[in-house]
C-alpha positions, 0 to 999 in steps of 0.5 A: 388562604396561603401564598406558595412562593414561586419556584424557579426550576433551571432545567440544565441541557446536557452540553453538545457538539453539534459539529462533532455529531456532523462529523460523526454522521458524514464519516458513517456515511463515508465509510458506508460509501467506501470512502467517498465522503469520509475525508469531509467527516474526518475533517469535521470530526478533527475540528469537533474534538477541541469542543466538548463533549467529544465522544461523537467527535471521537468516533467520527475521527475514527470512522472518518480515518477508516473511511479515508483508507478507502480512498487512499487504497482507490488512489493507489490502486488507480495510480499503480494501474496507471504506472503499469500500463505506463511502463508495461506489466513486463518490466515489473514481471522481470524485476519481480522475478529477478529479485526473487532469484536474487532472494534464492542465489543470497539463501544459496550462498548463505547456506553453502559459502559460495554462489550457485554455478547456474540458477537451475540448481536453486529449485524455483519453477521455470516460469520464474526463471524465464523472462516474460518473452520466454527467454531464461534469465542469463546469470553470470557469476563474477570471476571473483565469485562474489557476486554475479549479474542477472539479466533479461534480453528484453522484448527484443531478445537481443543482448547488449541493446537499450532494453536490456533488464539487469540486476547486479548482486 
């Protein structure tokens, strides 16, 4: 009878990164839930990037960044809405209109070598040429012909009061 020597079998498990897996799962759930917990997944995945293997940590980090963008967008939308409500949408409309008019004035100047005599020759629609209160913007080229002012009389419709909004070019 022969005896066989005992053989020892060593089974090596592949190394794992539990924090990376957790970060991936939390980031994935965060991405699917419009970013609610994505920043947490991003943080877990970032920490897990310093351990091997990094596969799930990298994937979780990317998903965490994408999911966190939802949070940034929501904060910006709510923040912008709050600012618009506080300042008034009319002020933003005036600023937008004046920027569009100023752009057209500068384009006219580049193409013709001088400022337009009136805003009417710029080809803008009447809605852009009128302020939110239905009054036309005042366009006044300066005496040298190199600059101009563009203004709205504001909500009170009276020139020279505190609510006037002026853009100089």
